[in-house]
C-alpha positions as CSV (number, residue, x, y, z in Angstrom):
1,M,-151.4,-255.1,-74.3
2,N,-154.1,-253.6,-76.5
3,T,-153.8,-251.6,-79.7
4,T,-153.9,-248.3,-77.9
5,G,-150.7,-249.2,-76.0
6,R,-152.3,-248.9,-72.6
7,A,-151.8,-251.8,-70.2
8,S,-152.4,-253.0,-66.7
9,T,-149.6,-252.4,-64.2
10,G,-148.3,-255.9,-64.4
11,Q,-148.2,-255.8,-68.2
12,A,-146.6,-252.4,-68.2
13,W,-143.8,-253.6,-65.9
14,G,-143.5,-256.9,-67.9
15,L,-143.1,-254.9,-71.1
16,L,-140.5,-252.6,-69.6
17,L,-138.5,-255.6,-68.4
18,V,-138.5,-257.1,-71.9
19,L,-137.4,-253.9,-73.5
20,S,-134.9,-253.1,-70.8
21,G,-133.5,-256.7,-70.9
22,N,-132.9,-256.4,-74.6
23,M,-131.2,-253.1,-74.1
24,V,-128.9,-254.8,-71.6
25,L,-128.1,-257.4,-74.3
26,D,-127.2,-254.6,-76.8
27,A,-125.1,-252.8,-74.2
28,T,-123.1,-255.8,-73.1
29,E,-122.1,-256.8,-76.6
30,V,-119.0,-254.5,-76.7
31,S,-117.8,-255.2,-73.2
32,L,-118.4,-259.0,-73.5
33,V,-116.0,-259.2,-76.4
34,L,-113.5,-256.6,-75.2
35,V,-112.1,-258.7,-72.4
36,A,-112.1,-261.8,-74.6
37,L,-110.1,-260.3,-77.5
38,P,-106.6,-261.4,-76.4
39,V,-107.9,-264.9,-75.7
40,I,-109.6,-265.1,-79.1
41,G,-106.6,-263.7,-80.8
42,N,-104.3,-266.2,-79.3
43,D,-106.6,-269.2,-79.9
44,L,-107.2,-268.4,-83.6
45,G,-103.8,-266.9,-84.3
46,L,-105.2,-263.5,-85.2
47,S,-103.2,-260.3,-85.4
48,L,-104.2,-257.2,-83.5
49,L,-105.5,-255.5,-86.6
50,T,-107.8,-258.5,-87.3
51,V,-109.1,-259.2,-83.8
52,Q,-110.1,-255.5,-83.3
53,W,-112.8,-256.0,-85.9
54,L,-114.7,-258.0,-83.4
55,M,-115.3,-254.7,-81.6
56,S,-115.3,-252.2,-84.5
57,G,-117.4,-254.6,-86.7
58,F,-120.2,-254.4,-84.2
59,A,-120.0,-250.6,-84.1
60,L,-119.9,-250.6,-87.9
61,G,-123.1,-252.7,-88.2
62,F,-124.8,-250.5,-85.6
63,A,-123.9,-247.3,-87.5
64,A,-124.8,-248.7,-90.9
65,L,-128.4,-249.5,-90.0
66,L,-129.4,-246.6,-87.7
67,T,-130.8,-244.4,-90.4
68,T,-132.5,-247.3,-92.1
69,G,-134.5,-248.4,-89.0
70,P,-137.2,-245.7,-89.1
71,R,-137.9,-246.5,-92.7
72,L,-138.2,-250.2,-92.0
73,A,-140.5,-249.5,-89.0
74,A,-142.7,-247.3,-91.2
75,R,-143.0,-250.0,-93.8
76,F,-143.3,-253.1,-91.8
77,G,-144.2,-251.8,-88.3
78,R,-142.1,-251.4,-85.2
79,R,-143.3,-254.7,-83.7
80,R,-142.3,-256.8,-86.7
81,V,-138.9,-255.1,-87.1
82,Y,-138.2,-255.3,-83.4
83,F,-138.8,-259.1,-83.2
84,A,-137.1,-259.8,-86.5
85,A,-134.0,-258.0,-85.2
86,M,-134.1,-260.0,-81.9
87,L,-134.3,-263.2,-83.8
88,G,-131.4,-262.2,-86.1
89,F,-129.4,-261.2,-83.0
90,A,-130.0,-264.7,-81.5
91,L,-129.1,-266.5,-84.7
92,A,-125.9,-264.5,-85.2
93,S,-124.9,-265.2,-81.6
94,V,-125.1,-269.0,-82.3
95,A,-123.2,-268.6,-85.6
96,G,-120.5,-266.6,-83.8
97,G,-120.1,-269.2,-81.1
98,L,-119.7,-272.0,-83.7
99,A,-117.5,-270.0,-86.0
100,D,-114.1,-271.6,-86.8
101,G,-112.5,-268.6,-88.5
102,P,-112.2,-264.8,-88.4
103,A,-114.3,-264.0,-91.4
104,L,-117.5,-265.6,-90.1
105,L,-116.9,-264.4,-86.6
106,V,-116.5,-260.8,-87.8
107,A,-119.6,-261.1,-90.0
108,T,-121.7,-262.2,-87.1
109,R,-120.5,-259.2,-85.1
110,V,-121.6,-256.8,-87.9
111,V,-125.0,-258.5,-88.1
112,K,-125.4,-258.2,-84.4
113,G,-124.5,-254.6,-84.5
114,A,-127.1,-254.0,-87.2
115,C,-129.8,-255.9,-85.2
116,A,-128.9,-253.8,-82.1
117,A,-129.3,-250.6,-84.2
118,L,-132.9,-251.7,-84.7
119,T,-133.8,-252.9,-81.3
120,A,-132.2,-250.1,-79.1
121,P,-133.9,-247.0,-80.6
122,M,-137.1,-249.0,-81.5
123,G,-137.4,-250.1,-77.8
124,L,-137.5,-246.5,-76.9
125,A,-140.0,-245.8,-79.6
126,I,-142.3,-248.6,-78.3
127,I,-142.0,-247.0,-74.8
128,G,-143.2,-243.7,-76.4
129,T,-146.4,-245.3,-77.5
130,A,-147.1,-247.9,-74.8
131,Y,-146.8,-245.6,-71.8
132,P,-148.9,-242.4,-71.3
133,E,-147.0,-239.1,-71.4
134,G,-146.0,-237.8,-68.0
135,P,-144.5,-239.5,-64.9
136,E,-145.2,-243.0,-66.2
137,R,-143.4,-242.5,-69.4
138,R,-140.5,-240.7,-67.8
139,R,-140.1,-243.5,-65.3
140,A,-140.0,-246.1,-68.1
141,V,-137.4,-244.1,-70.0
142,S,-135.3,-243.7,-66.9
143,V,-135.4,-247.5,-66.2
144,Y,-134.6,-248.2,-69.8
145,S,-131.6,-245.9,-69.8
146,A,-130.4,-247.2,-66.5
147,F,-130.4,-250.8,-67.8
148,G,-128.5,-249.7,-70.9
149,A,-125.9,-247.9,-68.8
150,A,-125.5,-250.9,-66.5
151,G,-125.1,-253.2,-69.5
152,F,-121.5,-252.3,-70.2
153,T,-120.5,-253.1,-66.6
154,A,-122.4,-256.3,-66.6
155,G,-120.7,-257.4,-69.8
156,L,-117.2,-256.9,-68.3
157,L,-118.1,-259.1,-65.3
158,V,-119.9,-261.8,-67.3
159,S,-117.1,-262.0,-69.8
160,G,-114.4,-262.4,-67.2
161,A,-116.4,-265.2,-65.6
162,L,-117.4,-267.0,-68.8
163,L,-113.8,-267.0,-70.3
164,E,-113.0,-269.6,-67.7
165,A,-115.2,-272.0,-69.7
166,G,-114.0,-270.9,-73.1
167,W,-114.4,-267.8,-75.3
168,R,-117.1,-269.4,-77.4
169,W,-119.6,-269.0,-74.5
170,I,-119.1,-265.2,-74.9
171,F,-120.9,-265.4,-78.2
172,L,-123.4,-268.2,-77.4
173,L,-124.8,-266.9,-74.1
174,P,-126.8,-264.0,-75.6
175,A,-128.7,-266.4,-77.9
176,P,-131.0,-268.1,-75.3
177,V,-131.5,-264.8,-73.4
178,A,-132.6,-263.1,-76.6
179,L,-135.0,-265.9,-77.5
180,V,-136.6,-265.8,-74.0
181,L,-137.1,-262.1,-74.3
182,L,-138.5,-262.5,-77.8
183,L,-141.1,-265.1,-76.7
184,W,-142.0,-263.1,-73.6
185,G,-142.2,-259.9,-75.8
186,L,-144.6,-261.6,-78.2
187,R,-147.2,-261.5,-75.5
188,L,-146.5,-258.0,-74.2
189,V,-145.3,-255.7,-77.0
190,P,-148.3,-253.8,-78.3
191,H,-149.4,-253.7,-81.9
192,E,-148.4,-250.1,-82.5
193,V,-150.5,-247.2,-83.5
194,T,-148.7,-246.3,-86.7
195,A,-148.9,-242.6,-86.3
196,P,-146.0,-241.0,-84.4
197,P,-146.5,-239.3,-81.1
198,P,-148.4,-236.0,-81.4
199,G,-145.3,-234.0,-80.5
200,D,-143.6,-235.1,-83.7
201,H,-146.2,-233.3,-85.8
202,R,-145.6,-229.9,-84.2
203,P,-144.0,-227.5,-86.7
204,A,-140.7,-225.8,-85.9
205,A,-142.5,-222.5,-85.3
206,S,-143.9,-223.9,-82.1
207,A,-140.4,-223.6,-80.6
208,P,-139.7,-219.9,-80.7
209,D,-136.3,-220.3,-79.0
210,A,-135.0,-222.7,-81.6
211,P,-132.1,-221.5,-83.7
212,G,-132.4,-221.1,-87.5
213,P,-131.7,-223.9,-89.9
214,S,-127.9,-223.1,-90.0
215,G,-127.9,-222.9,-86.2
216,H,-129.6,-226.4,-86.0
217,E,-126.9,-227.9,-88.2
218,R,-124.0,-226.3,-86.3
219,V,-125.3,-227.3,-82.9
220,L,-126.1,-230.9,-84.1
221,L,-122.7,-231.2,-85.8
222,R,-120.8,-230.0,-82.7
223,T,-122.8,-232.3,-80.5
224,G,-122.3,-235.3,-82.8
225,L,-118.5,-234.6,-83.0
226,G,-118.3,-234.3,-79.2
227,A,-120.1,-237.6,-78.7
228,A,-118.1,-239.3,-81.4
229,T,-114.8,-238.3,-79.9
230,L,-115.9,-239.2,-76.4
231,N,-117.0,-242.6,-77.4
232,G,-114.3,-243.4,-79.9
233,A,-111.4,-242.4,-77.7
234,Y,-113.0,-244.3,-74.8
235,H,-113.1,-247.6,-76.8
236,G,-109.6,-247.0,-78.1
237,L,-108.3,-246.7,-74.6
238,L,-110.1,-249.8,-73.3
239,F,-108.8,-251.7,-76.3
240,L,-105.2,-250.6,-75.5
241,L,-105.5,-251.4,-71.8
242,T,-107.1,-254.8,-72.3
243,F,-104.1,-256.0,-74.4
244,Q,-101.6,-254.4,-72.0
245,M,-103.2,-256.1,-69.0
246,Q,-103.5,-259.5,-70.5
247,G,-100.3,-259.3,-72.6
248,R,-97.6,-257.2,-71.0
249,L,-98.8,-257.6,-67.4
250,A,-100.1,-261.2,-67.8
251,L,-103.3,-260.6,-65.8
252,S,-106.2,-263.0,-66.1
253,P,-109.3,-261.9,-68.0
254,W,-111.3,-261.7,-64.8
255,T,-108.7,-259.4,-63.1
256,S,-108.5,-257.2,-66.2
257,A,-112.3,-256.9,-66.3
258,L,-112.3,-255.8,-62.6
259,A,-109.5,-253.3,-63.4
260,L,-111.6,-251.6,-66.1
261,L,-114.7,-251.2,-63.9
262,P,-113.8,-247.6,-62.8
263,A,-114.3,-246.5,-66.4
264,C,-117.9,-247.6,-66.6
265,V,-119.4,-248.0,-63.1
266,P,-119.7,-244.3,-62.4
267,L,-122.0,-243.8,-65.4
268,A,-124.2,-246.7,-64.4
269,V,-124.6,-245.2,-60.9
270,A,-125.1,-241.6,-62.1
271,V,-127.8,-242.2,-64.9
272,P,-130.8,-241.9,-62.5
273,F,-129.5,-238.4,-61.5
274,A,-128.6,-237.2,-65.0
275,G,-131.8,-235.2,-65.5
276,S,-131.4,-233.2,-62.3
277,L,-127.7,-232.6,-63.1
278,V,-128.6,-231.1,-66.5
279,R,-131.4,-229.0,-65.0
280,R,-129.0,-227.5,-62.5
281,H,-125.9,-226.9,-64.6
282,G,-127.1,-226.8,-68.2
283,T,-126.0,-228.9,-71.2
284,G,-123.3,-226.6,-72.4
285,R,-121.3,-226.5,-69.2
286,L,-121.6,-230.3,-68.6
287,I,-120.6,-231.1,-72.1
288,A,-117.5,-228.9,-71.9
289,L,-116.5,-230.4,-68.5
290,G,-117.2,-233.9,-69.8
291,A,-114.8,-233.3,-72.7
292,A,-112.1,-231.7,-70.5
293,A,-111.9,-234.6,-67.9
294,P,-111.1,-237.3,-70.5
295,L,-108.5,-235.0,-72.2
296,L,-106.7,-234.7,-68.8
297,G,-106.8,-238.4,-68.5
298,Y,-105.3,-239.1,-71.9
299,L,-102.6,-236.4,-71.4
300,L,-101.8,-238.0,-68.0
301,A,-101.5,-241.4,-69.8
302,V,-99.1,-239.9,-72.4
303,W,-97.0,-238.4,-69.7
304,R,-97.1,-241.5,-67.5
305,P,-98.3,-244.5,-69.5
306,P,-100.4,-247.1,-67.6
307,S,-98.3,-249.8,-66.1
308,D,-98.4,-252.4,-63.3
309,A,-98.6,-249.5,-60.9
310,Y,-102.4,-249.6,-61.3
311,L,-103.4,-247.2,-58.4
312,T,-101.1,-244.4,-59.5
313,R,-101.0,-244.9,-63.3
314,T,-104.0,-246.6,-64.7
315,L,-106.8,-245.9,-62.2
316,P,-106.6,-242.0,-62.4
317,V,-106.9,-242.3,-66.2
318,L,-109.9,-244.5,-66.0
319,L,-111.6,-242.3,-63.4
320,L,-111.1,-239.2,-65.5
321,V,-112.5,-240.9,-68.6
322,G,-115.4,-242.3,-66.6
323,A,-116.1,-238.8,-65.2
324,G,-116.4,-237.5,-68.8
325,F,-119.3,-239.9,-69.4
326,V,-120.9,-239.0,-66.1
327,L,-120.9,-235.3,-66.9
328,S,-121.7,-235.3,-70.5
329,F,-123.4,-238.5,-71.6
330,A,-127.0,-237.4,-70.9
331,A,-126.2,-233.7,-71.7
332,L,-125.0,-234.7,-75.2
333,N,-128.2,-236.7,-75.8
334,M,-130.4,-233.9,-74.6
335,R,-128.5,-231.3,-76.6
336,A,-128.8,-233.4,-79.8
337,A,-132.6,-233.8,-79.3
338,G,-133.0,-230.1,-78.4
339,S,-130.9,-228.8,-81.3
340,V,-133.5,-229.5,-83.9
341,P,-137.3,-228.8,-84.1
342,P,-139.6,-231.8,-83.3
343,S,-140.5,-232.2,-87.0
344,R,-136.8,-233.0,-87.8
345,R,-135.9,-235.3,-84.9
346,A,-136.9,-238.5,-86.6
347,T,-134.0,-238.0,-89.1
348,A,-131.6,-236.0,-87.1
349,I,-131.3,-238.2,-84.0
350,P,-130.3,-241.3,-86.0
351,L,-127.6,-239.3,-87.6
352,Y,-126.3,-238.2,-84.2
353,Q,-126.4,-241.8,-83.0
354,M,-124.5,-242.9,-86.1
355,A,-121.8,-240.3,-85.4
356,V,-121.4,-241.8,-81.9
357,Q,-120.8,-245.3,-83.4
358,L,-118.5,-244.0,-86.1
359,G,-116.2,-242.7,-83.4
360,A,-115.5,-246.3,-82.3
361,V,-115.4,-247.6,-85.9
362,L,-112.5,-245.2,-86.7
363,L,-110.6,-245.1,-83.4
364,I,-110.4,-248.8,-82.5
365,P,-108.7,-249.8,-85.8
366,L,-106.4,-246.7,-85.6
367,T,-105.4,-247.6,-82.0
368,A,-104.7,-251.2,-83.1
369,W,-102.6,-250.1,-86.0
370,L,-100.6,-247.7,-83.9
371,L,-99.9,-250.4,-81.3
372,T,-98.7,-252.7,-84.1
373,A,-96.6,-250.1,-85.9
374,F,-94.8,-248.8,-82.8
375,D,-93.2,-250.7,-79.9
376,D,-94.6,-248.0,-77.6
377,R,-98.0,-247.1,-76.3
378,R,-97.4,-243.4,-76.4
379,P,-98.3,-242.8,-80.1
380,A,-101.7,-244.4,-79.7
381,L,-102.3,-242.5,-76.4
382,A,-101.2,-239.3,-78.0
383,V,-103.7,-239.7,-80.9
384,L,-106.5,-240.4,-78.3
385,A,-105.5,-237.2,-76.6
386,V,-105.7,-235.2,-79.9
387,V,-109.1,-236.7,-80.5
388,A,-110.2,-235.7,-77.0
389,A,-108.9,-232.2,-77.6
390,A,-111.0,-232.0,-80.8
391,G,-114.0,-233.0,-78.6
392,L,-113.3,-230.2,-76.2
393,A,-112.9,-227.7,-79.0
394,A,-116.3,-228.7,-80.3
395,A,-117.8,-228.3,-76.8
396,L,-116.6,-224.9,-76.0
397,P,-118.9,-222.9,-78.3
398,G,-121.8,-224.5,-76.5
399,L,-121.0,-222.7,-73.3
400,R,-122.6,-219.6,-74.8
401,D,-126.0,-221.2,-75.1
402,G,-125.7,-223.8,-72.4
403,R,-127.8,-222.1,-69.8
404,P,-129.0,-224.2,-66.9
405,G,-132.2,-226.1,-67.5
406,P,-133.6,-228.2,-70.4
407,P,-134.9,-226.5,-73.6
408,S,-138.2,-224.7,-73.0
409,R,-140.0,-226.8,-75.6
410,K,-141.2,-230.2,-74.6
411,E,-138.8,-233.0,-75.4
412,P,-140.1,-236.3,-76.6
413,A,-140.1,-239.0,-74.0
């Protein structure tokens, strides 16, 4: 790669595989550990409230460093920060695999979350400078997003298989993969042009259909709340179901991983079509429908809690929650980017992404506490339903301005 970011076709695809491969690593981190939580808890003698930090700790580290990433990139360069985060991710993976107690194990999860907060958005930023605007960049972003969406599914399957050899492999496996991607990336990731893409310099006045400052804040706040409730309740539900399947129902980790697939496979399949879906139906309508579907799922779970009758109790809930992501995941991201003028996106988008992670940071511990405090799953499921209802309430005002089609101003790739 040269300093202008242009490359041969082979180099361009190689770079995209490196960036997308790292995105898969980031996306698998939650699902890899999710299925292993009951096994780790039993092996180390950890309570439900302690072992949940292996999930929420990663989300906490991710949320904590999202707003710092752009400042680090501006000071040290995207390339240096990206590779430093990859190395930190690999080292933390090794430390987690060798940890003999919960404190170090949780600490490595927080560190890995912080590293992912640098590599995930920075990978997208590198795509923005390494691929020319137009079809080539859109194709790169589409591949990058598809790999990320598929990562959660891959993590469930890999985790279920690796646990046969021991839970420590769940933490050790990402280390060599990250190091291979790092070494490969050293040859391909371009030395960036430090100036941001031209679109980031356009003043807000170039978008005549943009709402005023208070309108920007309201739309971004509603969008962030909607994404936080969607993501937080989702992780709370998967946490609850994982312990039910491997605890009450005595299912193997591999079987429980397969049982959770309906909650994530639909999104992985639908990502390539997300853009056309938004253009046809508009962000507002999709976000509202994407909030309503999980709410129905959680209400169904409160009425008839998931049990060993998987096909009639658990599967419908998982499908409704998965439908929420299919409908609204891309629409929420597009609405967040389109709610602010280009000159403010560099600060606004990390705040939106932080809200998404904070949903998991808050809902996973709360779900664990409710499962501990009550000998019944209904209180935890009821709280998830209330959270989902708040997400729907935040989505409904968007129906007024959720006309079909993307915003008329050009979105950054």
